[in-house]
N, C-alpha and C positions, 0 to 999 in steps of 0.2 A: 319307426324309427327307437320304438324302445325308448322314450327320453323325456322330460320335461320341459316344457316351454312357460314361457314369463313375460309379462310383455309391458311394459310402461306407457303409457302414454299421457301429456296435459292439453288441453283445453279447455271450452267455458261451457261445454254441452256435455255431462255426466252420460245423459242417457243416451246419447247420438254415440258415444266411444265408446259406451259400453257393448252396444249393440255392434257395433263398427269389430271392436273384439272379437266377440263371440264368433261374429260371419270369419275371420282370418283367422279363430282356432280351430273352425268346422272344414275353413279350407287343407288345414294342416292335415287334420286327420283323414277328409277325403283322398289325399296325396299318398298318405302311409299305407289308404285302402289297396292305393293303385299301384306303387312302387314296390312295395315289401317283398324281398327274399322269402319271408317269414312265413307268410301267408298265403294258402294254398288258391286262394278264392282271386289274389291280383293281376292285375295285366300282367306284371312282369313273370308271375307264376307261372302262368299262361303261355307267356312267350317262349319260354324257356321251354316248355313239357313239346311244340308244337313248330319251332320257328326251325328246328332242322330239317324235317321234313314235309313242311311247305312254306311258304310266305306267309304271315301273321300279319292283319289290320291293325295298325292299334289307332288311338287318342290322338289327334295331330297335333296339340301339344309336348304330349313324350314323345311324339317323334321328331320333333324342333331337339328335346329335351336331348335325342340320342345322337342328333343331327351334331350338337354342342357337344356332349360327350367323346365324339369322335377327334372334334377339332382341337379338344383341350388333351385330346391324347399325342396327338401330332405335334400339338406346339410344345409339350414336355416329353420329349421323344419317347415316348411310349413308358414313364415312370408313372402316368394316371392310365388307368384303364378298368374301363368297368367289364372285360370280361374275366376279371379275375377269380370271379368264383369258382374256377374248377381248382383251383390250387389253394383257397381258401376252406374248400373240403376236404381238399389231400391231406394238408396241413391239421384235420382239426379241429377250426377253428370255426364252422357251420354248426349251430346247436350242440359248441363243445369247448373248452380250452385247451385246446391243443394237441397235438401229438408228432412226435418225427414220424416222416412219411417213407414207403418204402419206395426205393428207386426205381422200379420200373412205373407204379403208379403216379410218381412223380414226374417222369419223363414225358407220360399218356398225357397228364393232365396240363405240363409246360405246350405242346402240342393244340391244345386246345384255347390259348388265350392270345388272344388279338386281337385286333379293331378290324383285321384286314378280314378274319374270319365272320364277319357282321358284315350283311347286304342289305341295304339299307336303298329301296324306291321313294323316292321324293313322289312321283306322280298317283302312285298306290297307297301309299303312308305305310308302306309292306315294310318286316322285316323278318330276313333268312339267315342263319347261320348256316355257314357251307360244309359243316359236318356236325355227328352225333357229338355230344360232353360238352358243347359249346353252353355256356351257361352268363348271365347279364347279373351285379350284383350293384347296384346303384348308390351303397351303403355309404362312399365318400362324397356323393354329390347329392341324394336326395334331400340331405335337411337341410343344405343350405336352398336348394331350388324351392323347395317348400315355405322359407321365410323368407324368400324372394317374393312368389306368391303372395304368400300374405300382408307383407308389408305394400305391396302394389293392390289388395282390396285397403287397405288404411287408407293410403293414395287417395283413390277412388272414390270411398266416402269422407274426402276434405279434413283427414286428420294431419296435422303437418309438424309435428313433434312426438316421437315416440321410440323407443326402444325395446327388440324384440330378439329372445335369446334363446336357443334350442340346447338343453345340457347344458350348457356352460362354455361348449367347443365352438359354435359360432354366433355370432352377434351382430343384428344388423341395425342400425341408428339413422334416426329420421330426424332432420331437423335437427334441432337444439332443444334444451332442459330451457326454462323462462330463468329471465336474467343472465346466461350464459352462452359462450359461443360452438360449442361440442361439447358432446359426453363422452367422461375421461373415461378409461377402461385398462387394468392393469391385467399384466400378464404377472402368473408367478415364480417368482424366483426361485420356488423348491421343484425342480426338475421333475420328482417325479409326482407333482399335482399340475404339472405343463399340459395335460390334456383337457385341463378346465382352465376357464376363464374366470379370473377373481376380480375384483371391484368394480363387481357390479351392486354392491353396497348402497352406495351413496346416489343409485338412482331407485333399488328398490327397498330401501326402508333397515338393510338387514346393520350390524356392526360388521366394522370391518374386521378383517383376519389381523393377529400383531405381525407376520410374515413381511420385510419388508419387500414391496412386486419389481418383478426383473426390470420391465419399462411400463410405462405409462401412456396409453395410448389414445389420441382425440381422434372420436369418428366425429362426422358431421355428412350425414349421407354415402356411408362406406357401410362395407361387412368386415369384421375380423374372423379369422377361423383359426383355431389353435390345434395340431396332432400332436402324437406322441406314440409312442410306442408302448409305454405304458397303458396297464387294465390286462386285455386276457394275455398271458404269457405264460410260458411253462419251460421250466431247463431239464435238460437230460444230463446233467451230471459236470459239462462242460463248460456249457454258457445256457444263456437264457434264450428265448427264441418268442421274440412280440409278437403281433396279430398281423403286424403292418407286413404284407408279402409286395416286395419287388418284382412288377410283371415280367420284366428283362431277363430276371435269372431266375426265378420261382421259388426265394429262399426269404424268409425273413430280411427286412433289411436292415443294414448296417453302419448305414452312413450318416444317421446321426436319431438322436432320441427325443426329438422333439422341434418344431418348426410352427413358425404364426404369419401368414398372409393379410395385410390390407388389400382391400381393391373395392371398387363401387358394386359390384354384386356379390352377393351373398352367395350363388350358384357357382363361379369363380373360385371366390375364396376357398369353399370349401375343399374344393377337387385342385387348387395348386396349394394348400398348406397339406395335402397329401402327397402329392407331386415331389413338393422340396423336402418332405422327412422321409420320402425315398432317395432322391435325390442325393440329400446334405450341403454340405458347403462349395462344392462347385457347381452349383445348383443355381445359388441365390443369383448371380448375376442375369440369368437367363428366365425364371423367375420376375425377378424385377425390372428387365427392360425389355417384355411387349405391350405395358400396358405404363398409359403417364400415370405417375402419384402413387405408383405399387411403395407400400412397406412391408418389407418380410425381416423376419429374424430366420437362425435355424442354430440349435443348439447341438453340439457332437462332442462326444467322449474325447479326452486328450491322455493319449500314455497308457498305461495297466493302471493304476490308480485311477479310484471315483471320480476323477477332474473331469472337469467340463470348459470346452474351446465355443465362445456364443458370438456369430457374428451378425452385421443387419446392416439393412438398407433403407435410410430414412426413421427408424427406428433409434430411440435414444436408447439406451442400457443405463440402468443404475446401478450405482456402485452397490458393493455389499457393504 
């Protein structure tokens, strides 16, 4: 996941809280070792190397995560798809900052993308790819899943008030801080920093930035994820190509520049914010309509100038 995780907890027993926190972070590190596309020893790397030639048995919880990912792919009409890795490699975003692909190579990569190419056998917990070249990349769901598993450990340890974030792009809230009804988390107004969640300062003790946030979200037993095209990107002289690839077209998404989703599950908020970024404003009703209480916003370009259009469901947008 190659990111920083931070945890805030409230309780009466500091020793017990520290022990629970250490166990939660150990689980995040274990899942990094299991799910990372970039670690040759990971279970995902093992799966990618072998599943085109024979069924590969995986750990039951990982198998359930793959089932969940398949369902989210169906729900989003393919806007979220963990078989995106061949396209990410073709565009130079695996181990690099991107490049224009060769058209023949791009077409070949597109032929290796799609959850219909992944056969999941629930009786044997095995995975098989329908053809060579298929690869899984859990980068758009793995961090949320790890955070959710970590929060389950905290719950089992008796923690009732906690805030945990990964890379400030996904944050999980349990209960509320003392004497408050919710955790308040801000989404920045500066669209070039919208891959990050700000407003964690109140909880972590850091000083708040001067810029006014785009929205302030109150979280209680919920998760918020923000996805953005900023980060890895390159320009070809005509346009800038971001690292978020639309699995349906094989090209970097142009529909939006940022998206945020609030649902109970961090696994789902992580995946759905990526899907909404790919779908753009037309996907807002679909993403928000499948789960009661979902909050979401999407930011897209407006016209040829550097102007932005912001639409939301359940989030109050703050004025400039």
